[in-house]
N, C-alpha and C positions, 0 to 999 in steps of 0.2 A: 690637441693642444700644440702640436708642432709638426713641421715637415723636416725633411732631411737637409734642407739648404737654408742658409741665412737669408732673411728677407731683403737685406740691403747689400748691393754690390760693393765690392771692395773690402768688405770686412772678412775676418777669418771665418772659415767654415768649419762646422763641427756637427756631428749627428747627435743632436741633443735628445733625441728619442731614447737613447741609451741611458740617459740620466733621469728620466721621468719614472715615477712610480705607477706606471700603467697597470691596469688589471691583468692578472695572470691566473688562469685556471684551466683545468682539463674538463671542467663541466661544460659540455658543448652547448652552443646556441640552439642547434637543431636537436630536438629531443631524441628522435629515433625510438620512440616508445615501443613500437611493435617488436623491435629487436632487443632493446634494453630491459624491458619488463620481465621477459622469461628468465633472463640472467639473474635478476634480483629474486625471482621466485626460487630459483635453484639455490641461491645464497641463503635465503630464509630457511629452506629445508635443510641445508648443510649445517647451519648453526643451531638448528632446532629453535627457531625464533619463538614459536608457540610455547615450547617448554620453558624457555628463558623468561617469557612474559609471565607465565604462571608462577615460576619461582620468585620473581621479583615482587609479584602482587600478593604473595601468600600473607595471610593475616589481615589484609585490608577488608573493609566492608565489601560485600558481594553485590554486583549488579549482573543479573543473569537475563540475557535476552534469549528466551526459550524459542527455538526455531520452529516456526510453523512448517510442517513437512510438505515440501513440494511432491508432486506425483512422479514416480520413477517410470515414465513411459514415453520419453522423447527428449530431444535437445531443448536446452533452455531457450527462452525467447526474451524479448526486450522487457516484458513485464516482470519475469522472474529475475532478470538482471537488475532492474530497478529495485526490487525487493531485497535481494541479497546485498547489493551495494549499500543501500540505506541502512540495513542491519549492521554492516561492517563499519560504516562511518560512526554509527552510534556506539557500537561496542568499543571501537578504538578510542573514541572521545571520552567515554566513561572511564576507560583505563587511564587516559591522560589526566582525568580529573581526580584520580587516586583510588578508584575502585578496583577490586578483583573482578574484572569483566570477562568471565569465561564464556566462550561460545561453542556450543556443541551442535553441529549441523545434523539435520535429520531428514528422513524420507518416509512418505506414505507408500506402502508397497502392496496393500491388498485392494480388492474391490473390482468393480465392473470395468473400468477403463482398461486395466491390464488383462482381465479375463476376455474382454471384447477383442483385444488385439490377437490373443491366442486363437480365439474362435475364427477371426478373419483369416489367419494362417491356415487353419483347418479347412475352411470353406474353399480357399484357393487350391488346396490339395484334394478336394472332394471328400474330406473326412467329416464325420459328425461327432461333435463334442460328446454327445450322450453315449456314444459307443466306446469312449475312452475311460478306463478306470479312473476314479476320482483322484487317487493319489498321484497317478501319472500326470494327470491334467494339472494338478496343483504344483507339481514339480516343475512343469514347463512355465507356469506363471511365475514361480519363484526365480527361475533362471532368467526370465525376461526382465523382471524387476531389477535383479542384481546387475544385469548388463547395463541398464540405463542409469542405475545408481552410480556406477563407476564413471560413465560418460559425463553425467551431470556434475559429479564431484570435480572432474578435471576442468570442466567449463567454469564452475564457480570459483575454483582456485585461480584460474586465469584472470578473473575480475579483481584479484588482489584481496579476496576475502580470507582473513586469517581465522582459523578455528581448529578444533580437534578433528581434522580430516581423517586421521588414522583410526579414530574411534567414534564414528558417528552413530546416531541411533537410527534404527529402521524398524518399522512396525512388524516386519516379518521375521525378526530374530526370535530365537526360542524364548529368551527371557522376556522380550516384549510381548509375545503372544501369551505367555503364561500370566503376565501382569494384566493384560487386557481381559483375559478370562476371569481373573480374580476380581477385577473391578465389576464386571458384569454379575458375577456371583454375589458380590456385596449388595447390589441392587435387588437381587433375588432374595437374599436373606432378610433384607429390611422390608420386604413386601412391596417395593416400588415397581418391580417387574411383573407384568401380567400379560396373558394372551387374550386378545379380544378380536372382535370383528368390527372394523371401521372402514369407511371409504378412504383410500389412500391414492396418491398419484402413482399411476402404473404405466410403465413403458411396455407397450406391446412388442416393440422391436427387440428390446433387451430382456423381456419377460421377467421383470422384477419391480418391486416397489421402489419408489424414489423419495428422497427427502426434499424439502423445499430448496435446500442448498444445491441440489443436483439438477435443478431446472433453471431455464432462462425463458424470458418472455419475449416472443416474437409475434409479428403480425400474422394473422390467420383468418381465412374467410370461412365463416360458419353458416350453415343453413339455419334459418330462424322460422319459428312458427308461433301463431296465436291459436291456442286450442281451447275449446269450450267444455266445461263440466256442468252437467245438469244437476240441479238441486233435487234431493230425494225427499221423501215424506218428512213432515215436521216443519217445513218452511212456511212462512206466512203465505196466504192465498195469492197475493199479488207478486210474490217472488217464486212461487212454485214452478211456474213455467219458464223462469229466467235461467240464465246460465252464467257461471263464473268463468272469466277468461284469464288464461295464463299466457305468458310469453317465455320462450326458452331458445337458447342457441344450441341445445343438444337434443334434437328430436329423438335420438336413439335411446335416451333415458326414459321416455314415456312408459315403456313396459314396466319400469321400476317405480313409477309414481305410486305413492301410498297416501299422500296428503296434499293439501293446498294451504299455504300460510298467508295470513293477513296481519295488519297492524292496527292497533287502536289509535295510533297517531295519524293515520291516513284518513282523509275524508272520502267516503265512497258514495256512489249514487246508482240508481237503477236507470238504465238508458234503453230507449226503444229506437229501432231503425225505422225511419219514416219514408226513406226512398233509397232504392238500390237496384242495380241492374238485375235483370231476370236470372242471368246465369251466375250471379254472385253467390259466394259461400254464405255471406251474411245476408239474410233475406229481409225484405220489408215485413215489419211486425215482430221480428226477433227482439228479445229483451236480454240485456247483459248487465252484469254487475261489474263496475269499473271504478278505479280511482278518478276523482273529479279532474285532477290536473293532467291525467293521461288519456282521458276518453277521446278527445279530439284526434290525438295521434293514432290511437288504435283504429278508429273508424277510417282515418285517412289510409292507413295500411290495408284495411279491409275493403277499400274502394266503395265505402258507403257514401251515398250522395247527400243524405240528410238524416239527422237524428234529433231526438229530444230527450231531455232529462225528466224522468217521471217523478222521482222523489229521492230524499236522503236515504241512505242505508247505514245504520249505526253499527259500531263494532259489537254492541251487545246483541244485535239481531243475528250477527254472523256466528257468535260463540255457540258451539255445540251442534251446528248444522253439519250435515254430511252431504257428499256429492257422489255421483256415479262416475266411474272412470270413462274418459272419452271413447274408449274401445268397447265398453260394456254393450252387450247386445249385438255386437258386430263380430268380435273375435272371442272365442271361448277362453275362459281363464281370467277374465277381468270383471266378473260380476261380484265385486266386493265393495264395501263402503270406503269412501275417501273422505276423511274428516277435515273440516276447516280448523286450523290450529293457529293460535296467535304466535307471531315470531318477531323478535326484536330486530332481526336483520331486514325486515320488509320496509321498503321506502316507496315513495311515489316519484322517484327521480327518473326511472326508466321502466319500460314494460307496461304492466296493467295495474299495478298495485296489489296483485295477488301473485304468489310465488309457487310455481310447480315444485313439489317436494318429493325427491326420490332419495330416501335415506341411505341407499347403497351407493350414491354417486356424488355426494357433496358433504362437506364438513357441517355447514349450517343446517342442511337438511337432516343430517344424522342427529345433530344436537337437539333440534326441535322435536324430532320423533322420539328420542330417548327421554327427553324431559317430560313428555306426555305419556310415557309407557304405561304407568299404573292406571291413569284415567282412561286410556284407550282400552286396556284390558277389561276394565269395569263396564265399558260400553259394548263389549263383545267383539272388539276389533282385534284381528290377529296382528301382533306387533313384530313378528319375525321379519327380518330384513332379507329379501331375496337376493340370490347370487345370479344376477341377470347377464353378466359378462364374464367370460373365462380369460385365462392368462393369454390366449392368442388374440383377444379382442373380438371374439365371436359371441353373439347372443346365445344364451343357454336355453334349456328346456323351461327355465323359470321365466322366460320371456315368451309366452305362448304365441304362436303365429309367426315368430321371427327367428326361431332357432336356426343357428348357422349363419345368420346374416352378420357381416363384419362391420364393426365400428371403424376399425383401421385395419389395413392389410398388414401382413408380416413385415412389409417394407416401410410401414408407417404412413401410407397414403390413405386417403378417404375411402372407406368401404361403401357397401350398399345398404347398411342398416338405416340411415336417415331416409333414403328414398323409399324403402319398404314401409317404414312407420308413417311417413307423410301420406303415402298412397292409402294406407289403411284408415287413417283419420279422415281423409277425403271421402272415402267410401262410407264411413260411419256418419258422415254429415256433421262432424264436430270440429273440422278445421275452419277457422275464421279468416286467416291470412297466412301468407308465407313470404319469405324473402331471404336475403343474405346479409351478413354483417362482417366487415373487416375490423378485427379487434385484436388486442394483445392477449395471447393465449400461451399457457405453459408448454414448453418443449424440453425434451431431454437435452442437456448440454453436450452429451456424448454423440447420440445418433442424430441430433438436430431435428427429430421428428416429434409431432404432438404427443402428449400423454393423455390418458383418460383417468377419471376418478372412478375407482372400482372398489367395491366392498370385498375384502379378503380377510382371512384369519392372519393376524400378524402379532408380533411381540411389541409391547409398548412399555415405556417408562412413564409412570403416572406423575403428572405435575401438580395435581390438586388433592392428593391424598395425604392427610397428616401422618407424619412418620415419627416413630418413637425416638430413633437415633438422631433426628433433627429437632428434638425438643417439641414434638407434636406440631411442628410447622410443616407446611407443604414445600415441595421442591421449588415450586414457583415463588413462594414467599422468600425462601433462602436466596434464590437466584436474584430476585429484585433487590433485596437488601445488599447483596454482594456487588451489584452494579453501582449502587450508591457509594459503596466503600472504595470503589476503584477510580483511579484517575484516568480520564479519557482524553486523548490527544488526537485530533482537535476535540473540543468539549462537546460538540454536537453529536459525537458518536454515542454518548450516553443516552440521549433521547432516542436515537435510532434503535439501539439494542433493547432499551427498556420497553419500547412499544412492541417489538417483536416477541420478547419473552412474555410480556403481559397478555398477549393475545394468541399465542401459539397453542396448538392442540398438544395432546400427549405425544411424546417422542416415539416415532416408529423406528425401532432399532433392528428389525429383522429384514433380511434380504434372501431371495430365493436363488442363490447362486452357489458357486463351489469354492471360489478363491477368497478366503477370508478367515477370520477367527470365528469358530462356530458359537452358537448360543448354547453354552454348556449347562443346560438344565434338563432335568427329567420330569415328566408329568405322569401322575398316577392315571393309568388307563381308565377310561370311562368317566373321568372327572377333569376339572381344570386345575387340580391341586398340584402345585409345584413342590418337588422334593427339596426340602431345606435341611441339609445335613453337612456340617462342617467337615466331617471325615471324608465324605465323598468329594467335596470341593477341594480338599487338600490333595487327594489322589489325582484329581484332574490337573491341578496346578503343577504337581510334581512331574506328571507325565509330560505336560507341555514344556516344562523347563528342560527336560531331557530330549524330547523328540519333536517339539514344536506342536502346533495345532493339528498336524497330521494325525496325532495320536487319537483324536476323536473319531477318525474315520477308519481306524484299523479293525474295529469289530462292529458287528451289526447292531447289537442291543445294549452296548455299554457295560457289559458284565464286568470288565476289568476295573470299572469305577464303582459299580454298585455292590458287587460281591465283596465280602461275605455278609454285609449288613442288610442288603435288600435283594429281593428276587427280581431279576431283570425281566421276567415274564410279566410282571405287574406294572412295568413302567414303559413309557414311550420316550425314546431318545430324540430330542429335537435335532433336525437336520438343517435348519436355516442357519445362515451366517450373519454376523453382525454388520450393520451399517458401518461403512468405513469412517463416517464422522464419529462414531463411538471409538474406533481405533485411535484416530488422531486426537479426539477429545481426552483420551486416557494417557497421552504421552507424558503429561506432567508426573504421572504415577511412576513411570519407569525411567524418567530422565532426571527430574528434580528430587524424587524421593527414594532413589535407589543408589546408595553410596557404593555398593559393590560394582555396579555397572559404570557409574560416572562419578568417581570420587572427587573430581574437581568441583562438582556442584553440590556435594554433600554439605549438610549443615546450614542450608539456606533458611534463614529465619524471616518470615514475612513481616513486613513493617507493622501491620496493624496488630500483630501479636506482641508488639513491644520490641521487636528486633530492629536491626539497622540495615538489613539487606533488602534488595528490591528485585522483583521479577517482572519483566516486561514481555508482552506479546506484541508483535508487529506484523501486520499483513495488510492486504488491500481492503478497501472499504466493503467489498462484497462478503467479507468474512464475519460481519456482524450477524449474518444469518447462517454462517458456516462454522469455521473453527473456533472463533471467539465464543459463539453460543454453545457449541457442543462441549467445549472445554469447561465452560461455566457450569452447564447443567451436570456434567459428569462429576466435576469436583464438588459442586454444591451438594449433590446427592450422596457422595461418599465421605466428604470431609466437612460439609457444612459451611463452605466458603469458596470464593473464586480461587483459581490457581495463580492469578496474577495480581499485581499491584497497579500496573500501568498498562494501558492498551493504546497503541499508536496505530493509526491507519493512514494509508496513502491511496491516491487515486490511480486511475488506469492510464496507460500510455496510448496516445492518439497520434495521428499524423499531423503535419503542420496546419492543416485546415480544420482540425478538430474532429476528423472522421476516424471511425474504428478501423484498425488495420486488418487487411485481408489479402491473401495471395491473389485473389481475383482482381482486386483493385490495383495491385502492384505497388502498394504503399507500405509494405512491411519493411521495417528496419531491424535487421538481425544484429544482435550484439557481437556475434562472431565477426561480422563484416566491419563493424566500427573498430573493433580491436585490431583487426588485421591492417586496416588503413591508417588509423589514428592512434590507437593505443587505449588501454583500459582506463588510464587516468582522465582521458577526455570524457568517457562515460561517467566516471565517478564525479567529475566536476559538474556535469549536466544534472546528475541526480541531486547532489548536495545543494546546488544553486537554485533548484526549482522549488516551487511551492508544492511540495508533495501532498499537501492536504487536499489539493484539487487535482483534476486530471492533468497529466503532463503531455507535452507535445515534443515530437522529435522528427527530424528529417535532415537531409544533406545540408541545407543552409543553416539550420539550428546547430548542427554539429560543427559547421565551419565557424560559427560565432563563438562557440565555446573553445574551439581550438585557438582562436585569436586571443581570447581572454587568458587561456593557459599560457600562450606564448609570452604575454606581458608579465605574468606572474613568474614564469621561468627566467625571463631576462633580468628581473629584479634580483632573484636569487643568484643568478650568474654574476651580476655586477658586484654584489656583496662578496661573493666568494673570491672574485678576482682582486678586489681591493684588499680583502683580508689576507691575501698572500703576503702582504707587506706588514702585517700586524704581528708585533712581538709582545706578548703579554708580559707586563712588568708592573712596576708601581703604577696603580691607576691614577688618573687625574681625578682629584676629589670633585664631588658634585658641584660644590660652590665655585670651583675654578673652571668649570666647563663653560665654553661659549654659550651664549643664549640660544643659539640655534640647536645645539646638542641637547640642552636642557628641554627645549621644546619637543624634540623627538622622544626623549625619555618620558616626558609627560604623556605623550600620545601612547607610548607603550603601556604606561600605567592605566590609562583610560581603556585601552583595548583589552588589557588583561581582565579587567572586570567584566567588560561587555562580552568577550568571547567565552569566558567561564560561564556566564549566565546563559548565553545562547546555546552552548553545548549542553548545559544542565537541563535546559528546557527543550532540547532536541530541535532547536531552530537552526538547522544547518544552512539554510539560505542566508540567514543573517551573518553567520560566520563567514561565508564566502563574500558577501557584500562588504563586510567590515575589512576583510583582508585585501580584497581587490581594491577598495577605495584607498586604503592605507598604502599598499605597495605601489600602485600605479599613480596615485594622486600625491600623497604626502612624500613618498620616497622617490620614485623614479622621476616624476615630473617636477619635483621641487627640491627636496633635500639633496638627493644625489647630484642633481644638476648644479645646484649652488656650490656644493662641496667638491666637485671634480677638480677645480683649479687648485685648491689647497691640498687635496689628496695626491694629485699628480705632480704638482710643481713646488710645494713648500719644502723647505729644508728638512732634513731628517730630524732636526732638533725642534721643529715647529710644534708647539703645544696644541695649536688648532688641529694640525694633522693627527697628532696622537689622540686627541679628544674625539675626533671624528671616527677614527678606526675603533676606538673603544666603544663608542655608541653603535657603530655598525655591527660590531661583534655581539653586543647585547641584542640588537635588533634581529640579526640573523638567527641566533639561537631560538628566540621566542617565535619568530615568524615560521620557522621550519617546523617546530613542534606544534604550533597552532594549525599549520597546514596538513600535518601528517595524517590525521584521520580521513581527510578528503583526498589529497594527492599522495596516496600511500607509496607509490613507486618513486615519484619525483622528489618527495621530501627525503626519502631514504638515500637516493642518489646524491642529493645535495649534502646531506648530513655526512655521508662517507667521504665526500670530497673535502669537507672541512675537518672531519675527525676520522682519519683512516684507521680502521681496526678490523681485525679478523673476526671479532665476535660482537662488536657494538651495533646498535640499531637505534634510529630515532624512535622506533615504536616501543622501546624500553623506557622511554622518558615520560615523566609526568609534567604537567604544565608548570614551568618555573615560576617561583614566587617573584613578584615585582615589588620593589620597595615603595611603600606609600610616600616616602620622602620625595619621590620623583614627581609627584603630582603638583601641578602649578597652574591652576585655572586662569590666573591673571595673565600668565605668559601666553596661553592659548588665545585669550581675547586680544592681546596686543598683536600677536602674529597673524591673526585673522585680518586685522586691519592692514598690516604690512603687505600681506598677500593680495588684498583687494587693490591696493595702489600698484603693486607689481603687475596685476592683470592689465592695467591700462598701459603701462610701459611695454609689456610684452606685445600687446596689440599694436602699438605704434611701431615697434621694431619689425613686426611681421610685414607691415605696409612698406617699410623701407627696404626690407629684404626682397619683397615681391617686385618692387620697382628697380631692383638691382642697384640701389644707392649704397647699400652695404652688403657684405657677404655674411660674416659671422657677427653676432651681437657685440663682440669685443671691439669692433670697429666703430661703435657708437658711443656717444657721450650725451645723452638727452638731457633736456631741462624739464623738470617735473614741477608743475604748478599745483599747489594744494590749498584750496580755500576752506576745506573742512578742517576745523581746528582739532577735532578728535583724531582724524587720520594724520594730520601733521604732527601732532605730539607723539603718535605711535612710532614715527620715523626717527625720533630723537635718539641719538647715540648708536644708530645702526649704519653700517657700511652698506648703503643701499645699492651702490654700484656692484658690490659683490653679490647681493641678493638678486639683482637683475641681470647679472653676468655681462656687464658693460665695462668698458675701460674707464669710464668716468660718469658722473651724474651730478646734476645741480638741482637742489630742492629750493623752490621759491614759494613763499607764502603769498597766494593770490589766485585770481581766476584764470589767468593766462590769456593769450590772444585768441581771437575768434577762430583762427585757422588751426588752432591746436587740436590734437587728437583726443577724443573723449569716447567713453562708452556709457550707455544709459544706466547700466547696472551699478556703476560706481560714480555717484554724484560728487562734485567738488574736486575732481582730479583732471588735469589736462596735461598733455605731453607734447613738447616740441622737440623733434628729433634733430640731432646734429652729430657731426663726425667727431671722433676722439682726436685729440691733438697729440703730436709726438710721433715717435717711431714705433714700429711693431717689434716686440720682443721676439727674438729668434727661438726662444725656448717655450714660452707660455702663450705667445701670440697676443699678449696684452699690448695695447697702444699707449705709450706713455712718454712724457717728456723727460723721464729719468733714465731712459734706455741709453747706455753708454757712459753713465756717470761713474761706473766702476771700471778703471783702466785695465784691470786684469780680464775682465769679461765685457768687452765694449759693445756687444750686440744684444745684451739682455738687461732686464731691470735689476735694481739692487737686490730685490727679493730673490730673483733667480740666480744672481751672482753668488749670494750667500749659499743657496742650495748647491750650486756647482762647486763652490769652495769646500763644503762639507763632503760632498760626493767624492771629489778628487782626493781629499785627505783620507777618507775612509778606504778608498780603493788603493791608494798608495801604501797605506799601512798594511793592507792585506796582500799586497803584491799583485793585485789584479789590475790589468791595464784598463 
């Protein structure tokens, strides 16, 4: 607004900058977040901010975001940073909305990933895990997990995440292990736990069963075969010599074949080969049963030159027929009946319309086989499911002719089993065709190697067994009902998990490993009867509480738990450990339901039980098949309801091109690097501003964009702080006496108050950022601050406009800073402390301030929208003048504004439009304006002719006015500035300051 010299020669000189109310603040323009943020973290720790928040929130309704436990086995990555930041934004915002939003962080500490790391260390030293005592091995796993827990805790805190970091939960603490065992024993007591033999996904590399949540699907090239089964006695004469053809991508499962499935929904036919090469596997004259829609494709794969359809084959003709195994008569051990069974899973979309059924190697195969068990027994067919593959991926003696052949090598590569089976089928004359197929196939997400489906004895939780404690409902029924009672954000998450739970098999909860909570049950020897004794269960839980789960491994036969009530010699102690998804699925039991361990979370009353409290689970969308589902099943099975009221999911983090991040591609963005270069608040802004319901993208340019957005938000805060350095709270200007522009800003605050509350309440963080960014950079910095700078800097101390503006800026700063605090946790705190210095205060102790409804004035908004539209045309015209160097600052201009739109013209009535446009003068004319006038298409009916302001330039405010010099005491300024100087001089004379 001024320089240090008077603009006109010959007049007295004075440094008028000393008389202006220019912004003064120690809040720096350059954030320096990498340095400043750690200092704020130290301050929060020193004042026990977490404890202060808890004290202030005591007695409010609870909002508990139960932490999905990350795995304690490495540094955090950008995905875990996204997850923890989003959780913190929501927890802080719910606290600001008036909830007791307590956050207890947690960790998953058991399971194969950690065990695998210790085994890798052993292998590097030439040691064998099996030679190490189990308790020693478990202790090393515990130490490894503890080390990474501490590392991750430090990294999460650096993100600005506030929670009970001194008392987190961990699945490996003794109380947690005791509770996990209690939960498992509850399933045992209610009859939902059973030991069975079913095909499960098995990792040959890791030598353990895997859950669906532990696999990922990657492209894999499989060998494929078409194999022929001859019909045995009982088939119609014209079918007797024909063969049923199957197609499979797992030739190694052929030794385990026990049936072929068909569907009554598929149209079948009898086909004859009429022309084929002499050396072809499918010979001229051979007849095959095939699905009509697939026959041509089968013959093309078999290199058949010509074929004919002989007749229809109905499903009723297929019912009850039996086949001979393709290896029968060639390899000893396969001379058994292979029944044709109807199966709902059979389609004519691919293959042959008939499905090779090996009940030991596939879920649907198993289900079809078991569903027909009684009928097969009556037909004299042995229904025992063979164990054809061992834990090492080798075919067993129950795969005659192929014993020792490897499906997968110990390193997870393709073995020699497929080659051996294909060679045997070729020699037997039952191979019709072969090939390869690239398709999506399950891989272990740890070893990244393919898995196999293998029949093994495992422990299961039944989903379809009516349970007395559940009101004779099944676990699946309770879980599906609970899904309906839960709020899913976004809503499509409901359909996703509903489909998964509706169609999933029984829960495999056993693992053949060492590091985990054991399956704490005993089985009567010679039977499958589980010991159900509350006294034994109590002894187990008591021992675990004192010693941890290691207590299970301290004696061989479990006598310390069985005696004196039971003879240990009569019972088998189970040595399998629990699936870690059962561990994490049980966390609600020892975090939300254990007041001794976590008193801040005690007394949570679920909403649908008539209470007022809310429990949220928040994780990535992959957890519909992971933690969300395991928690649901665990709680539904033990408590008859879900452990949560709301489930929120977010997407994954990709690179700027939408590609998955990988070190080999060099596109990994580490949160530690972003924090080091830019600060955690930039990451927090990226998280909050993104549409987390979809996959998020990040890279250097994206970070740079958010850094620029942050800079604008920070500068708005800085300008308000600088201006408020001159604000002295006193008798407020009454709302009715406020200038219209100030009342407009208060109206916007009132609007924003409702919008931001709703956005935070619905977890719409991107809307919060959009609202605040638009308000702070558009309404405030680019408009209100710009217009009011002259009055704030230059008006006399007594100016009511100036006092009103400062009053409104004070109201604005308080609200904006509190609104921003959940997102920009560090910056909001820094700004708050600059405004309200205190040894113990924090913006994070504040709730959203109430905004008077009397501030709302929709009519004012409508009027000022019109005023700002006209202003856009004026600003555009001045930009052209500035670019042409006809003017420097806008105060050198006095344009003429032609307004032919009567609505816009009436909006300007009573407004000092030159003040709004920051010009020294302005003339409003009703009319179209000359042809050469400046116009913009977006604002019809407005034209501007630029012109210079008349008069002299005020040495203090730089306004150009013909009134400069009219006050003889201050001959180089306007009367307004003369009055300001007079009051300034009088004030400083009275105080004795020069």
